[in-house]
C-alpha positions as CSV (number, residue, x, y, z in Angstrom):
1,M,-40.3,12.2,77.3
2,K,-39.4,13.3,73.9
3,K,-36.0,14.1,72.4
4,V,-35.5,17.7,71.0
5,I,-32.5,18.6,68.8
6,Y,-30.8,22.1,69.5
7,I,-28.2,23.3,67.1
8,L,-26.1,26.2,68.4
9,H,-23.8,28.4,66.3
10,V,-20.3,28.8,67.6
11,D,-20.8,32.6,67.9
12,I,-23.3,31.9,70.7
13,V,-21.1,29.6,72.9
14,D,-17.5,28.8,73.3
15,D,-17.8,25.4,75.0
16,I,-20.9,23.4,74.7
17,D,-19.7,21.0,77.3
18,A,-19.9,23.8,79.8
19,L,-23.6,24.4,79.2
20,S,-26.4,22.5,80.9
21,N,-29.5,21.6,79.0
22,D,-31.4,24.4,80.9
23,N,-28.8,26.9,79.6
24,I,-29.3,25.7,76.0
25,K,-33.1,26.1,76.4
26,E,-32.6,29.6,77.8
27,L,-30.1,30.5,74.9
28,H,-32.8,29.3,72.5
29,K,-35.4,31.6,74.0
30,E,-32.9,34.6,73.9
31,F,-31.4,34.0,70.5
32,P,-33.8,31.7,68.5
33,S,-31.9,32.7,65.2
34,R,-28.7,31.5,66.7
35,V,-29.9,28.4,68.6
36,L,-32.2,26.2,66.3
37,R,-34.7,23.9,67.8
38,Y,-36.2,20.7,66.2
39,D,-38.9,18.7,67.9
40,N,-38.2,15.7,65.9
41,L,-35.9,14.0,63.5
42,Y,-38.1,14.4,60.6
43,D,-38.2,18.2,60.7
44,F,-34.4,18.2,61.2
45,A,-33.8,15.9,58.4
46,Y,-36.2,17.8,56.1
47,D,-34.2,21.1,56.6
48,W,-30.8,19.4,56.4
49,N,-31.9,18.0,52.9
50,N,-34.1,20.8,51.6
51,N,-33.5,23.9,53.5
52,Y,-29.8,23.8,54.3
53,E,-29.4,27.5,53.8
54,K,-31.5,27.7,57.0
55,M,-29.1,25.6,58.8
56,F,-25.6,26.3,60.2
57,D,-22.5,24.8,58.6
58,P,-21.4,21.7,60.8
59,D,-17.9,23.3,61.1
60,F,-19.6,26.3,62.9
61,S,-22.1,24.6,65.1
62,Y,-22.7,22.3,68.0
63,I,-25.7,20.0,68.3
64,R,-27.3,18.7,71.6
65,I,-30.2,16.3,71.9
66,V,-32.2,17.1,75.0
67,E,-34.9,15.0,76.7
68,E,-37.9,17.2,77.4
69,E,-41.5,16.5,78.8
């Protein structure tokens, strides 16, 4: 199992706690520009430090770490 990081913009979801991990995966398939996916912490950290314009403001986003096979 690996851990995958999903970042969801607030305009795509009202309550992240109401979403299952499968719901989040489906939202990523439907709206990849509004639900970002990182396969590892290194890619996430790189974008956070170097491509911050690609990422969502923390005040306007949710994050969920999902275990996937």
